[in-house]
Backbone bond lengths (Angstrom), bond angles and torsions (degrees), N, CA, C in turn:
res aa  C-N    CA-C-N  psi(-1)  N-CA   C-N-CA  omega(-1)  CA-C   N-CA-C  phi
1 M - - - 1.407 - - 1.495 110.33 -
2 L 1.373 117.39 -49.48 1.515 118.32 177.25 1.426 112.36 -66.59
3 D 1.275 119.38 -36.93 1.440 123.31 174.15 1.597 113.93 -48.09
4 A 1.348 110.33 -57.39 1.478 119.35 179.48 1.533 110.90 -61.06
5 L 1.353 118.34 -43.36 1.456 121.26 179.38 1.512 109.78 -63.39
6 G 1.370 120.99 -38.49 1.442 125.02 178.57 1.553 110.00 -61.81
7 K 1.402 115.15 -43.47 1.375 119.00 -175.80 1.490 110.69 -67.51
8 T 1.359 116.30 -39.74 1.492 121.34 177.01 1.457 110.88 -62.72
9 A 1.320 117.35 -43.50 1.474 118.36 174.51 1.438 120.65 -55.60
10 S 1.402 113.57 -39.61 1.459 120.96 173.20 1.524 113.36 -62.53
11 E 1.245 111.59 -44.73 1.492 118.38 -178.19 1.605 108.80 -62.37
12 I 1.259 116.86 -45.67 1.436 123.85 177.66 1.539 112.97 -58.20
13 R 1.367 113.83 -50.37 1.500 120.48 177.17 1.522 108.43 -54.66
14 N 1.359 120.76 -44.39 1.364 121.92 -176.71 1.549 110.49 -68.67
15 K 1.372 120.27 -36.61 1.439 121.05 -177.27 1.491 110.34 -75.39
16 L 1.395 113.39 -22.67 1.559 111.86 179.33 1.556 111.11 -87.63
17 G 1.336 115.91 8.01 1.518 119.33 166.48 1.565 111.59 110.95
18 E 1.318 114.85 -1.94 1.542 116.72 -176.69 1.628 102.57 -66.70
19 S 1.241 118.73 135.59 1.404 120.77 -178.71 1.615 110.77 -67.69
20 L 1.336 113.08 148.57 1.440 117.94 -174.20 1.570 111.95 -61.40
21 S 1.333 110.87 -40.43 1.532 114.07 178.75 1.542 110.26 -61.34
22 T 1.311 116.93 -35.72 1.494 116.50 177.61 1.481 114.22 -72.12
23 V 1.389 113.81 -40.01 1.432 116.12 176.56 1.552 113.27 -59.81
24 Q 1.410 112.65 -42.80 1.398 114.22 -178.28 1.670 112.13 -71.25
25 R 1.356 112.10 -31.65 1.532 113.50 -179.23 1.464 111.32 -65.97
26 F 1.363 115.08 -39.92 1.520 115.88 -171.88 1.584 108.74 -106.56
27 D 1.331 118.52 18.67 1.405 118.05 -178.10 1.499 117.68 -93.52
28 T 1.245 113.72 71.78 1.472 123.17 175.90 1.453 110.73 -77.09
29 P 1.429 118.26 124.03 1.445 117.98 176.00 1.632 113.28 -51.69
30 L 1.348 112.37 139.74 1.400 120.08 -176.15 1.587 110.64 -50.53
31 E 1.331 112.89 -50.44 1.543 116.98 -176.63 1.447 110.97 -61.42
32 Q 1.368 121.99 -22.70 1.472 119.90 173.52 1.539 111.07 -90.53
33 A 1.272 117.56 -38.33 1.489 123.95 178.82 1.531 117.15 -61.91
34 T 1.359 112.33 -36.03 1.302 118.07 -175.66 1.593 110.18 -120.56
35 T 1.330 111.40 -93.43 1.439 116.94 177.14 1.574 110.09 -163.37
36 P 1.275 116.09 142.82 1.541 115.96 177.26 1.556 110.49 -76.42
37 S 1.334 119.06 -8.66 1.315 115.13 178.64 1.650 117.29 -101.95
38 L 1.389 106.80 118.04 1.407 119.81 -176.91 1.539 109.64 -54.01
39 E 1.317 117.41 -43.73 1.388 119.42 -176.35 1.551 110.68 -63.64
40 A 1.375 115.79 -40.48 1.466 118.65 177.87 1.570 111.19 -60.89
41 L 1.283 114.75 -40.37 1.405 123.92 179.20 1.509 110.34 -62.88
42 K 1.282 119.57 -43.62 1.474 121.63 175.33 1.517 111.32 -65.44
43 A 1.352 118.22 -37.12 1.437 116.45 179.21 1.554 108.03 -68.68
44 F 1.267 117.92 -39.69 1.438 119.83 178.79 1.502 114.25 -62.00
45 S 1.392 116.08 -41.96 1.451 122.19 174.08 1.434 113.79 -61.74
46 S 1.353 119.56 -39.08 1.444 125.65 174.67 1.537 109.05 -62.25
47 G 1.308 114.63 -41.91 1.509 114.49 -178.44 1.551 110.35 -67.10
48 R 1.259 117.83 -37.96 1.441 117.60 172.98 1.477 119.29 -59.71
49 R 1.317 111.25 -40.09 1.451 122.68 175.54 1.639 109.54 -64.16
50 V 1.229 117.82 -47.42 1.392 122.66 -179.47 1.581 109.75 -63.01
51 L 1.393 111.44 -44.41 1.422 116.19 178.73 1.565 113.07 -49.15
52 T 1.377 110.85 -49.96 1.500 114.57 -174.01 1.501 110.55 -72.59
53 T 1.314 123.79 -25.69 1.444 126.04 -177.85 1.562 115.53 -96.49
54 T 1.285 113.02 -31.39 1.524 116.82 -173.26 1.462 114.07 -119.22
55 G 1.417 119.14 -38.57 1.406 123.20 179.92 1.483 113.45 119.84
56 S 1.342 110.05 169.67 1.448 118.70 -169.79 1.437 112.24 -58.04
57 A 1.309 126.76 -47.98 1.472 124.86 -174.67 1.548 108.65 -57.46
58 A 1.298 113.04 -43.66 1.514 115.80 -177.65 1.578 115.55 -71.74
59 A 1.298 116.95 -15.60 1.377 118.73 179.68 1.521 112.67 -92.67
60 I 1.315 120.28 -17.13 1.410 123.75 177.45 1.534 117.28 -49.01
61 P 1.364 119.37 -49.16 1.444 119.08 177.53 1.509 114.30 -56.64
62 F 1.339 118.43 -31.61 1.487 121.89 -175.16 1.543 105.51 -71.29
63 F 1.320 114.53 -52.22 1.461 118.98 -178.90 1.554 114.77 -62.81
64 K 1.302 113.33 -34.14 1.461 116.29 176.53 1.563 111.43 -69.10
65 H 1.327 111.92 -42.22 1.525 114.72 174.97 1.480 111.76 -57.56
66 A 1.389 121.21 -37.33 1.457 124.54 179.90 1.480 107.58 -59.57
67 V 1.402 117.75 -43.49 1.441 116.36 -178.85 1.553 115.43 -76.83
68 E 1.320 111.84 -22.88 1.481 112.53 173.51 1.568 110.80 -69.19
69 L 1.438 117.43 -36.18 1.421 120.45 179.02 1.532 111.88 -73.31
70 D 1.320 116.32 -32.33 1.540 119.98 176.53 1.532 108.32 -138.88
71 P 1.310 116.38 95.99 1.510 118.95 177.50 1.430 118.02 -62.33
72 N 1.342 120.43 -0.15 1.415 124.17 -179.26 1.575 109.19 -112.63
73 F 1.278 118.25 14.82 1.428 126.63 -178.82 1.488 112.62 -81.23
74 A 1.357 121.22 80.49 1.451 126.65 -167.39 1.554 111.16 -60.41
75 V 1.259 118.83 -44.99 1.474 119.38 -171.10 1.641 106.49 -71.80
76 A 1.363 116.46 -25.09 1.536 117.13 176.67 1.502 105.77 -72.46
77 Y 1.358 119.81 -43.29 1.486 112.67 175.79 1.524 113.80 -57.65
78 A 1.307 114.91 -43.06 1.494 118.45 -177.89 1.561 109.41 -58.94
79 M 1.295 115.99 -36.97 1.486 117.88 -179.11 1.652 107.36 -72.44
80 V 1.239 119.02 -35.94 1.446 118.41 179.88 1.524 105.81 -66.44
81 G 1.302 117.73 -43.08 1.479 121.97 177.93 1.516 107.76 -57.41
82 R 1.281 120.10 -51.92 1.346 124.10 178.13 1.527 118.00 -54.66
83 M 1.366 116.01 -40.30 1.421 118.67 -179.17 1.527 107.06 -74.06
84 Y 1.255 118.92 -37.35 1.524 116.93 175.82 1.491 110.86 -63.63
85 G 1.231 117.07 -37.21 1.592 119.23 177.03 1.490 110.45 -66.11
86 D 1.345 114.76 -37.45 1.470 116.01 178.74 1.525 114.67 -64.40
87 I 1.352 113.33 -29.16 1.479 114.11 178.33 1.540 116.20 -99.09
88 G 1.359 116.39 8.97 1.319 120.21 174.52 1.541 120.78 91.78
89 E 1.374 113.18 8.29 1.394 120.76 -178.41 1.510 107.25 -94.61
90 S 1.303 120.08 81.26 1.557 127.28 -168.39 1.521 107.52 -69.29
91 G 1.295 120.02 -39.77 1.451 123.28 -177.57 1.627 108.63 -63.89
92 M 1.260 117.26 -48.73 1.441 118.39 179.86 1.492 113.34 -68.93
93 A 1.428 111.86 -31.44 1.526 115.73 -178.49 1.645 105.95 -69.73
94 A 1.216 117.61 -35.62 1.459 123.35 179.02 1.514 110.67 -68.47
95 D 1.260 118.04 -42.70 1.523 122.35 -179.90 1.537 109.59 -63.98
96 Y 1.314 118.70 -47.79 1.487 123.71 -176.59 1.618 108.04 -67.53
97 T 1.341 113.70 -45.69 1.454 119.55 -179.04 1.520 113.16 -64.85
98 Q 1.280 116.88 -32.74 1.434 125.89 173.21 1.557 110.49 -59.60
99 K 1.361 108.70 -51.43 1.520 113.29 177.41 1.444 116.70 -66.58
100 A 1.370 118.99 -29.34 1.491 120.60 170.67 1.442 111.34 -62.32
101 Y 1.366 114.35 -46.18 1.545 120.62 -177.36 1.533 106.54 -60.34
102 E 1.327 120.89 -45.66 1.487 118.95 179.76 1.485 113.26 -59.77
103 L 1.365 117.40 -30.37 1.546 120.84 -179.24 1.569 110.85 -97.47
104 R 1.380 123.77 9.68 1.418 124.85 -174.30 1.495 112.38 -54.08
105 D 1.289 119.48 -26.92 1.473 120.47 -179.16 1.559 111.03 -63.54
106 R 1.342 114.08 -20.86 1.506 115.57 177.17 1.502 114.19 -94.50
107 A 1.340 117.99 29.83 1.401 127.40 -177.94 1.621 108.62 -119.57
108 S 1.335 115.38 158.40 1.432 118.31 168.76 1.551 109.90 -67.45
109 E 1.247 117.25 170.47 1.479 123.70 176.52 1.489 111.52 -57.68
110 A 1.315 119.62 -51.01 1.455 121.13 175.35 1.430 111.56 -59.82
111 E 1.382 122.62 -46.79 1.464 118.32 179.06 1.468 112.34 -65.25
112 K 1.304 125.61 -30.33 1.491 129.74 175.43 1.453 106.22 -56.52
113 Y 1.329 121.91 -48.45 1.431 123.80 -174.78 1.579 108.93 -65.86
114 L 1.344 112.23 -39.81 1.494 111.50 -178.62 1.521 115.50 -74.11
115 I 1.335 113.46 -31.40 1.458 120.39 169.87 1.387 114.62 -62.59
116 T 1.460 117.83 -42.20 1.379 121.97 -177.71 1.568 115.38 -70.21
117 A 1.309 110.52 -38.79 1.459 120.74 172.31 1.521 111.70 -61.88
118 S 1.273 117.11 -50.49 1.509 119.89 179.79 1.512 105.08 -62.94
119 F 1.288 125.15 -47.62 1.447 121.87 178.81 1.499 115.03 -52.47
120 H 1.349 114.80 -47.23 1.478 115.68 -177.18 1.548 113.15 -71.60
121 A 1.314 113.38 -31.73 1.554 118.57 175.75 1.543 109.38 -73.18
122 T 1.319 119.95 -37.14 1.516 123.93 -171.02 1.516 110.67 -88.20
123 V 1.308 110.56 -48.24 1.491 119.53 -167.03 1.610 112.91 -88.84
124 N 1.385 109.71 -49.78 1.427 119.78 -176.82 1.516 111.62 -94.92
125 G 1.329 116.92 -15.92 1.504 115.18 -176.89 1.466 113.41 70.16
126 G 1.391 115.41 14.97 1.526 118.30 -174.58 1.517 114.66 -91.33
127 K 1.275 117.25 90.46 1.439 123.66 -177.08 1.477 113.15 -67.18
128 K 1.361 116.59 -21.03 1.426 121.42 178.36 1.576 107.82 -72.13
129 W 1.304 116.25 -44.79 1.466 120.88 176.32 1.493 109.93 -62.43
130 N 1.287 123.44 -41.91 1.427 128.19 171.83 1.452 111.09 -48.75
131 Q 1.405 119.67 -54.68 1.317 124.69 -177.04 1.471 113.68 -60.45
132 V 1.391 116.65 -40.50 1.494 123.01 178.51 1.528 109.84 -63.00
133 C 1.366 116.78 -39.74 1.401 119.93 -175.33 1.556 109.85 -71.23
134 V 1.402 113.61 -40.43 1.449 117.23 175.81 1.507 113.22 -62.65
135 R 1.267 121.29 -36.18 1.381 125.31 -179.83 1.539 111.07 -67.79
136 Q 1.424 111.31 -43.70 1.457 115.44 175.85 1.461 114.45 -61.70
137 L 1.312 119.11 -36.81 1.404 126.21 179.36 1.560 107.80 -68.30
138 A 1.209 118.84 -44.81 1.461 122.79 177.34 1.488 112.67 -63.18
139 H 1.347 120.34 -31.16 1.441 125.42 -175.94 1.642 103.36 -78.42
140 M 1.391 113.16 -43.39 1.516 115.87 176.21 1.452 112.29 -56.37
141 W 1.316 121.28 -44.89 1.445 122.70 -178.56 1.380 109.66 -67.01
142 T 1.355 124.80 -37.77 1.416 129.00 -176.84 1.543 109.33 -65.95
143 S 1.360 115.40 -34.53 1.489 121.94 179.91 1.467 111.77 -73.70
144 L 1.304 121.27 -20.95 1.468 127.41 179.32 1.533 108.82 -69.15
145 R 1.319 118.11 -29.30 1.508 118.89 -173.51 1.405 114.30 -70.21
């Protein structure tokens, strides 16, 4: 199902005027970019909803549940890391961010930049790397227009 959805999304992007080279460059299959587990994706989506309505601490169990359902869900690990960072748990933030970084190849291009920036800011304390990643991400989004 995710494979068919990913192919349809690529076709729509092309029909809407996105260049073929850009579609191909950023066309990570959904099951690789996110998760093949619909349940993990639902938990992740619930975490995002809770984050916007209730806050970081309340969202942690949802993002943690997503990684329990799919231990290769890189972006979910990144979100757990971010939530722990938001509530001042730097050790837990570093652990989850490290895991996200190790799994970053299972993320879309945009997510890879965010995971890399978060890793260098949280784990390495490298603000320069963070700035480089943010600039690259901004350039990538600009080139999509």
